[in-house]
Each structure stands twice: as C-alpha cells, then as structure tokens.
N, C-alpha and C positions, 0 to 999 in steps of 0.2 A: 513613546518610550523605546529606545532602543535596546536591543539585546545586548547584554554584555559578553562580547566574545571571548573573556576571560574564564568565563563559567563552563561547566560542562555542557555538553551538545544536547542534553535533555532537557525538557521543560514539563513540570507536572501540570495536570488539567485545571488545578486552582490558579497557578501562576498565569497560565494563559488565560483563563476567564478573567483575571484582574487586567491583563495587558488588553483585552478585547473590550472592556468595559467603556472605557472613554471614545471608541469608534476609530482610534489611530494607531491600533494595534498591528502586529505583522500581517504580512501576507500568509493565508493558509493554502498550501498546495496539498491536495488529496491525492495520493499515488495509488488508490485501489482501482478497480476496474471501474467501468461505468455502472455495471450492473449493482455492485458492492456501493457505489456512491448513491444512486438513486435510491438504493434501500434505505439509507441514513447517512447524513454527513453534517458537520458543523456549519450552521448558517454564516454564509459568505466565503466559504471555501471554493478554490477553484478545482474541478477535477483535471488532474493531468496523470494519466495512467503511466506507471513505472516506465513501460516500453517507449510510449511517447515522449516522456521527458528525457530519456536516454537520447533517443534519436533526434530531438528537437532542442537539445539544451542549448547550443549555441544561439538560437533565435531567442528562446526564453530569457537567457543572459542579460540582454539589453533591457528587459522591462522588469526584471528582479533586483534592482540597486537597492532596495530597502531590505529591512529585516522578513525573514522568510521563515515559517514554522511547515515541517512536513508531517503529514498524518498518513497513518494506514490503519488496519486492524489492530495490529499488537506492537508494531514499532519496527518490524525486520525489513519490510519494503521501504520503509520511510528511511531508514539507516543506509540502504543501497542507494537511494534517490540522494541522500546526502553525500556520498562518496561520489558519486557520478558529478553533481553540482561542484562540489569541492574540487574535484580534478579539473573542472572546466574553468574554475577560479571565482567562484561566487562565494563571498565572505557572509557573515551573518546567518549563518544557517543553524537551525535548531530541529529537534525530533520530539514530536508530542509523545512523552513517557507512557507506554501503554497502550498508545494510539486510541482508537474509537472505543476500544473495550473498556479503557480507564475513564474516557471522557464521559461515555454514558453512566459507567459505575458511580462518578462523582456525580450526577444528576445535572450536568451541564447541558445547555441547550442544544437541539438537534432540529433538523429537519428531516421528516420521514416520508418516505414512499412506500411502493410495494415491498413487500417481505419477499427475501431472497435467500437462499443459501450462501454464506461467505465462501471465499475461495479454500479457505483452511478445512473447513468442514467438507468440501467437495473432495479435496485431496484425500482426507481420511476415508471417505466413503468409497471411494474408487480403489485406493492401496487396499483398504480391507476387505473389498468385495474379491480383488484378484486373488489376494493371499488366501482368502476362506474357499473359494472355486478351485484354486491350484492345489489347497490341502485336500479337498474331498475327491477330486479326479485324480489325484496323485495315489490315492489308495488303489485304485483301479488301473491306473496307467504309470508304470514305473519312469521317473525322471520330471514328472510335471511338477512334482513339490519344488523344484529348481526355480520355477517362475516365482514363487513366494519368497525364496532366498534372494533372489534379484531385486525383488520390489524391497525388501528389507535393506539390501546394501543401498539402493538408492534413497531411501529414507535417511538412514544413517548419512550417508554423503549429503545430503540437502540439511541436515542439521548441522553438521561439520562446517559447510561452506556458506550456512545462511542464505541458500538459493533453492529452488525447487522447480526442477525440470518439468514434473507432473503438473504443478500449479500453474507454469508458464504455458504448458499446452492447454491446459483447462480454461485458461483465461480467455484463449483464443475462440471459445465456442460460444456460439450466438447468444446464449442464455447469459453470459458474463459480458459480452462486449456492448450491447446496447448501440446507443448511437455513436458513432466514431468520433473521437474528440478532433474537431476541428482547430489546427494549429492557428490559423489566421484569426479565427473568432476567438480563441483563447488570448492570444497576444492582444487584440483589440480592446478585449475586456481588461486586461493588465495594464493597458496604456490608459484607457479610461481613468482608473484609479489612481494613477500618477500625478 
C-alpha cells in the first residue's frame, strides 16, 4: 500500500501498524544510535544512525525506491533524517509521529534487548549535572556560574534549531555506539528485500 505523498509527513502508530499488517508495508529506517536500537526497536526495521544516513545517503538512495518511514525516539532525529533524504531527492518519506515512545505507548510490537538509557535522558543527566556542579562551585569561586549559563544557552539553541551538540557528542561514546553500522551489509539487506 503506497504512502500518499499529498498527506502530511507524519504517520501515526496505528496507521503504521495497519500498513505493516499484510507484510508489504513501507521500509522502516530507525535513525537512533545502535545502543538505543538494541534496547528496543520495531520488528523488521533497519538501524541507520542519523550520522551514517547523512554520510551515506547517496548509497542508500538507490535501494530506497519504495515507501520509507523514519523512526527515532520522539520524532526529532527522524525529521532531520527526512530533510537529509528529501534534499538528496528521495520521495515517499514519512516520519513516525511520536517515534518509539508513541509506538510503545500504543502497545505495538517491539523487539527488546538490554535496557539502556536513551540519548535524551543522557543529555538531561549531563547538562543537569554540569549546571548543578557549576552552581555549587560558583558559591565559592566567582564566575563559575557562567558555565551553567552557557549550558542553558546551548540547550535553548538545541531546542530552537532542533539539533543537539551535546547529544551528538554523547552518541559517539562506546555506550551508545555499539557495533558500527556497516553500510555494505545494510545496503545488501535493503537489496534483499527489493
């Protein structure tokens, strides 16, 4: 069942479940980190971390000639992936509204692995810890409180631009990386389904 390009770019969990029921639904590209993907993902989805997708989108385009639904935790990274693939010329893109959070809340099927903290939670921990420490130390050392101000400015920019430099840095940590996505293997598995 092809995706109607005239509709909005979002797709509800219920609509996606219906498309997947007959087995000929759209391809699902999960753009979260490998660690997040291993924790929980939609059965049949392909893990293509956002950085990998951006870097290898030309290679991926030749194997994504059908309907594609982009998935992340809440929809923000999937929207960034949608922009990158749209700029590269790929039609028939949709973003799962609410991402994996909405998918799980709808009681839709998932594959689960070892529990890990998602990237957004890690950003909140690191940013909050830096602000807390800077505030406490700032009582004794003048000027240290400005570190908290800088973190606040960074988070404000992240919200306004829908990007997160701290999240991108944290995604590089071994905890989040897991096995590196091998583009050749990914392309081969996309080709097999064609």
